[in-house]
C-alpha positions in Angstrom: -22.6 -45.5 15.3 -21.3 -42.1 16.5 -20.8 -39.6 13.7 -17.1 -39.4 13.2 -17.4 -35.9 11.8 -17.9 -34.5 15.3 -14.3 -35.5 16.1 -12.9 -33.9 12.9 -13.3 -30.2 13.7 -10.2 -28.2 14.2 -9.3 -27.0 17.7 -9.6 -23.4 16.5 -13.4 -23.8 16.3 -13.8 -26.0 19.3 -12.5 -29.4 18.2 -14.7 -32.4 19.2 -16.8 -30.0 21.3 -17.8 -27.9 18.3 -21.5 -27.0 18.5 -21.8 -28.2 22.1 -20.9 -25.0 23.9 -23.9 -23.7 25.8 -22.4 -20.3 26.5 -24.6 -17.5 25.1 -22.6 -14.7 23.6 -23.6 -11.1 24.3 -24.9 -10.3 20.8 -27.1 -13.4 21.0 -28.3 -12.4 24.4 -29.2 -9.0 23.0 -31.1 -10.6 20.1 -33.1 -12.8 22.5 -33.9 -10.0 24.8 -35.1 -7.8 21.9 -37.4 -10.6 20.7 -38.8 -11.1 24.2 -39.3 -7.4 24.8 -41.1 -6.9 21.5 -43.4 -9.9 22.3 -44.2 -8.6 25.8 -44.7 -5.0 24.5 -46.4 -5.3 21.1 -47.8 -1.8 21.4 -44.4 -0.1 22.0 -41.7 0.3 19.4 -38.2 -0.9 20.3 -35.6 1.8 19.6 -32.6 0.0 18.3 -29.4 1.9 19.2 -27.2 -1.2 19.0 -27.0 -1.5 15.2 -23.5 -0.9 13.8 -24.4 0.0 10.3 -25.8 3.1 8.6 -29.6 3.7 8.2 -29.2 5.4 4.9 -28.8 3.8 1.5 -26.0 4.7 -0.9 -26.5 7.8 -2.9 -28.7 7.5 -6.0 -25.8 8.4 -8.3 -23.8 5.5 -6.8 -26.6 3.0 -7.3 -27.1 4.3 -10.9 -23.4 3.7 -11.6 -23.6 0.2 -10.3 -26.7 -0.4 -12.5 -24.9 0.9 -15.6 -21.7 -1.0 -15.0 -23.5 -4.2 -14.1 -25.0 -4.3 -17.6 -21.6 -4.2 -19.4 -20.2 -7.4 -20.8 -16.6 -6.6 -19.9 -17.5 -6.3 -16.2 -18.8 -9.8 -15.8 -15.7 -11.7 -14.8 -13.1 -12.1 -12.1 -11.2 -9.0 -11.0 -8.6 -10.8 -8.9 -6.5 -8.1 -7.2 -8.7 -5.3 -8.4 -9.8 -2.8 -11.1 -6.9 -0.4 -11.9 -9.2 2.6 -11.9 -10.4 1.8 -8.4 -6.9 1.7 -7.0 -6.0 4.9 -8.8 -9.1 6.6 -7.4 -8.2 5.3 -3.9 -4.8 6.9 -4.2 -6.1 10.3 -5.2 -8.8 10.1 -2.5 -6.1 9.5 0.2 -4.1 12.5 -1.1 -7.2 14.8 -1.3 -9.0 13.9 1.9 -6.1 12.9 4.2 -3.2 14.8 2.7 -1.1 11.7 2.5 2.1 11.3 0.5 1.5 10.1 -3.1 0.7 6.4 -3.2 1.5 4.1 -6.2 -1.8 2.5 -7.1 -0.1 -0.5 -8.7 2.2 -1.5 -5.8 0.9 0.4 -2.7 -2.9 -0.1 -2.9 -5.1 -3.1 -3.3 -8.9 -3.6 -3.0 -10.6 -5.9 -0.6 -14.1 -7.4 -0.3 -14.7 -5.1 2.8 -12.3 -4.2 5.5 -13.2 -7.3 7.6 -11.7 -9.8 5.0 -8.6 -7.6 4.7 -8.1 -7.9 8.5 -8.8 -11.6 8.4 -6.3 -12.3 5.6 -3.4 -10.2 6.7 -2.1 -12.6 9.5 -1.8 -15.3 6.8 1.0 -13.4 5.3 2.9 -12.7 8.6 1.9 -14.8 11.6 3.8 -18.0 12.5 3.0 -20.1 15.6 4.2 -18.2 18.7 4.1 -14.8 17.0 2.1 -12.0 18.6 -0.5 -9.6 17.4 -1.2 -6.7 19.6 -4.8 -5.5 19.6 -6.8 -3.0 21.6 -9.7 -3.8 23.8 -12.6 -3.1 23.6 -12.3 -3.4 19.9 -12.8 -5.3 16.6 -11.3 -8.7 17.1 -10.8 -10.1 13.6 -7.1 -9.6 13.3 -6.6 -11.4 16.6 -9.0 -14.2 15.8 -7.1 -15.2 12.7 -3.8 -14.8 14.6 -5.0 -17.4 17.1 -6.2 -19.7 14.4 -2.6 -19.7 13.0 -1.1 -20.6 16.4 -0.2 -17.1 17.2 -0.8 -15.2 20.4 -2.9 -12.1 21.0 -1.9 -9.4 23.5 -4.7 -7.0 24.4 -4.1 -3.4 25.4 -7.0 -1.8 27.3 -8.5 1.5 26.1 -9.0 3.6 29.2 -10.9 6.9 29.6 -8.0 8.4 31.6 -5.8 7.8 28.6 -8.3 9.3 26.1 -9.0 5.7 24.9 -5.5 5.4 23.4 -3.4 2.3 24.1 -0.4 2.5 26.4 2.4 0.8 24.4 4.7 1.0 27.5 2.7 -1.8 29.1 4.2 -4.4 26.8 6.9 -6.6 28.2 10.3 -7.1 26.4 9.3 -10.6 25.4 6.0 -9.4 24.0 7.7 -6.7 22.0 10.3 -9.1 20.7 7.6 -11.6 19.5 5.1 -9.0 18.2 4.6 -8.8 14.4 1.4 -6.9 14.0 -0.1 -3.9 15.9 -3.8 -3.2 15.3 -5.1 0.3 15.9 -8.5 1.7 15.0 -9.3 5.4 15.0 -11.8 7.0 15.2 -12.5 4.1 17.4 -15.2 1.5 17.6 -16.7 1.5 20.2 -15.3 4.5 22.1 -15.7 7.1 19.4 -12.2 8.4 20.4 -9.9 10.0 17.7 -6.2 9.6 17.3 -3.8 12.5 17.1 -0.7 13.0 15.0 1.3 12.8 18.2 -0.1 9.4 18.9 0.6 8.2 15.4 4.2 9.4 15.7 4.6 7.4 18.9 3.2 4.3 17.1 5.6 4.8 14.2 8.6 5.1 16.7 7.4 2.0 18.5 7.1 0.1 15.2 10.6 1.0 14.1 12.2 0.2 17.4 10.5 -3.2 17.7 10.2 -4.3 14.0 6.4 -4.3 14.2 3.9 -3.9 11.3 1.2 -1.4 12.0 -2.3 -2.1 10.8 -4.5 1.0 11.0 -8.2 0.2 10.6 -9.8 3.4 9.3 -13.3 2.4 8.7 -14.6 5.5 10.5 -11.8 7.9 9.7 -13.9 10.2 7.5 -16.6 10.5 10.1 -15.3 13.3 12.3 -17.2 16.2 13.8 -17.3 19.9 14.5 -14.8 21.0 11.9 -12.1 18.4 12.6 -10.0 17.4 9.6 -10.0 13.6 8.8 -6.7 12.1 9.7 -5.1 8.9 8.4 -2.2 7.0 9.9 -0.6 7.4 6.5 -0.8 11.2 6.8 2.0 11.1 9.3 5.6 11.1 8.1 7.2 7.6 8.3 3.9 5.7 8.5 4.4 4.1 5.1 7.7 2.7 6.2 6.1 0.6 8.9 2.5 -0.2 8.0 -0.8 0.2 6.2 -4.1 1.9 6.5 -7.4 0.0 5.7 -10.1 2.3 4.3 -13.7 1.2 3.8 -16.6 2.7 1.9 -19.1 1.0 4.3 -19.5 3.8 6.8 -18.5 6.9 4.9 -20.7 6.1 1.9 -23.5 4.1 3.5 -22.4 0.9 1.7 -22.0 -1.8 4.3 -23.6 -4.5 2.2 -21.6 -3.6 -1.0 -18.4 -5.0 0.6 -15.7 -2.8 -0.9 -12.6 -1.4 0.8 -8.9 -1.0 0.2 -5.5 -1.4 1.9 -2.8 1.2 1.3 0.7 1.9 2.4 3.8 -0.2 2.7 4.5 -1.9 -0.6 5.7 -5.2 1.0 2.7 -5.5 3.3 0.3 -4.7 0.4 2.1 -7.4 -1.7 1.8 -9.9 1.1 -1.9 -9.2 1.4 -2.4 -9.5 -2.4 -0.6 -12.9 -2.4 -2.8 -14.4 0.3 -5.9 -12.7 -1.1 -5.2 -14.3 -4.5 -5.6 -17.7 -2.9 -8.8 -16.8 -1.0 -11.0 -14.8 -3.3 -11.3 -13.7 -7.0 -12.0 -10.1 -6.4 -15.0 -8.0 -5.9 -17.5 -7.5 -8.8 -16.1 -4.9 -11.2 -19.4 -2.9 -11.2 -19.2 -2.5 -7.5 -15.6 -1.3 -7.7 -16.6 1.2 -10.4 -19.4 2.5 -8.3 -16.7 2.8 -5.6 -14.7 5.0 -8.0 -17.6 7.4 -8.2 -17.7 7.6 -4.4 -14.0 8.2 -4.0 -14.2 10.9 -6.6 -17.0 12.6 -4.6 -15.9 12.7 -1.0 -18.5 15.5 -0.5 -21.1 12.6 -0.2 -19.6 11.9 3.2 -20.2 15.4 4.4 -24.0 14.9 4.5 -23.6 11.8 6.6 -21.2 13.5 9.0 -23.7 16.3 9.5 -26.4 13.8 10.3 -24.4 11.8 12.8 -23.0 15.0 14.4 -26.5 16.4 14.9 -27.8 13.1 16.3 -24.9 12.8 18.8 -25.6 16.4 20.0 -29.3 15.5 20.6 -28.5 12.2 22.3 -25.8 13.6 24.6 -28.3 16.2 25.9 -30.9 13.6 26.7 -28.4 11.2 28.4 -27.1 14.1 30.6 -30.7 14.7 31.8 -30.9 11.0 32.7 -27.8 11.3 34.8 -25.1 10.1 32.5 -21.7 11.7 32.5 -21.2 12.0 28.8 -19.6 14.1 26.1 -20.0 14.1 22.4 -17.5 11.8 20.7 -14.9 13.1 18.2 -15.9 10.6 15.5 -17.9 7.5 14.4 -21.6 7.0 15.0 -21.0 5.5 18.4 -21.5 7.0 21.9 -19.6 5.1 24.6 -20.7 5.9 28.1 -20.1 4.6 31.6 -22.8 2.2 32.7 -24.8 3.1 35.8 -24.7 0.8 38.9 -28.4 1.1 39.5 -31.6 3.2 39.5 -33.3 5.2 42.1 -36.2 2.8 42.0 -33.9 0.0 43.3 -32.5 -1.8 40.3 -28.8 -2.7 40.6 -26.4 -3.5 37.8 -23.2 -5.5 38.4 -21.9 -4.7 34.9 -22.8 -3.1 31.6 -24.4 -6.3 30.3 -27.0 -6.3 33.1 -27.7 -2.6 32.4 -28.1 -3.3 28.7 -30.6 -6.1 29.4 -32.5 -3.8 31.7 -32.6 -1.1 29.0 -34.1 -3.6 26.5 -36.6 -5.2 28.9 -37.8 -2.1 30.8 -37.1 0.8 28.4 -37.4 -0.9 25.0 -34.0 0.6 24.0 -31.3 -1.7 22.6 -27.7 -0.9 23.3 -24.4 -2.9 23.3 -22.6 -3.6 26.6 -18.8 -3.6 26.8 -17.2 -4.9 30.0 -13.7 -5.4 28.6 -12.0 -2.4 30.2 -14.5 -1.0 32.6 -18.3 -1.2 32.4 -19.5 0.8 29.5 -22.4 0.7 27.1 -22.4 1.8 23.4 -25.3 3.7 21.9 -25.3 4.0 18.1 -27.0 7.0 16.4 -27.8 4.9 13.3 -31.3 4.5 14.4 -33.9 4.6 11.6 -35.3 8.1 11.1 -36.2 9.9 7.9 -35.2 13.5 8.3 -34.5 15.9 11.2 -38.1 16.0 12.5 -38.2 12.2 12.8 -34.8 12.2 14.5 -36.2 14.7 17.1 -39.2 12.5 17.7 -36.9 9.4 18.4 -34.7 11.4 20.7 -37.8 12.9 22.5 -39.1 9.3 23.0 -35.7 8.3 24.4 -35.9 11.2 26.8 -39.4 10.2 28.0 -38.4 6.6 28.5 -35.2 7.4 30.4 -36.6 10.2 32.6 -34.5 12.7 34.5 -31.8 11.7 37.0 -33.1 8.1 37.3 -29.7 6.4 37.1 -27.1 6.1 39.9 -23.4 6.1 39.2 -20.4 5.4 41.4 
């Protein structure tokens, strides 16, 4: 008898064809290529520049705070919509680091178990079938994925180099603007490394007010900006709180990806809507982790060491890629370097797209990267490769230089 469960899956995950799709997604292709390359070259170390998480651990003081708080009886239970002290610390952090207007920690801030769940839950409060969420591409798809699961529609705006990787809101049709409820932006941007400006945020606020759209600003990398740039939040700009929220994460700024702690801040009604759906989806992050997060938010200088490291690594990597023939410049933020993929090599290799180039890099150069063919053919390098100290960093970069050679790649 055929298993009836196969026909029970929701259409949003494939319906009766769930599990039967033979398509291999790019990250799985990368994993398979890495395994094959390491097996074929056991004597050669694979340099992984595709990893999207920090190579450092959280600071010892942060770990110690977690340890102390985890032993306390009063921290053992549910936290629901958050520890009051964490929300208060988040408000002060936004004022100190981003110069935002004062935020009410009780009504304008809430914690989340990482920024990804916040993005996944927000559409539950706002999206009905037929509503539109506007997202940027390439980019982080979570807000759009949940929108589609709810019967909503996703409109993608391409991030193009000629527009400094900022979306062009004028591309939207009148119908799209009428049906749009959420606008997702992410700066400094993954994967492009581009940074937003106050002028851009002002345009977004104007657009939101004119079209009754809620802005969701994903600021996971907002503290990671280089060369003396001041961190900028959407909420820094006048009028932002009237139309949307910022989502801040401790994952990247404090090397705490696995700790799963973030917060949403801004418009009171949006925060309340999130809190309502969150209350039906989780029971809050462990209080000890939130209290370790308080330590972080009260010590933003921790991030400065991380910024210095990524800035240094970017400078080194840019120089090496230029020697290999890439047209590249240092990004303004994040730990990602987004570069145009070559069309071939002088030795005769040809690449139709960035995915083919990325596969070549793994198989022939033992260097792992992430391809993006969403809006042009680009490849993303991450400077989160494992290296303990400056001298090890230089050794890794020198090895990349040796493997890539000089002027080997051909571009259009």
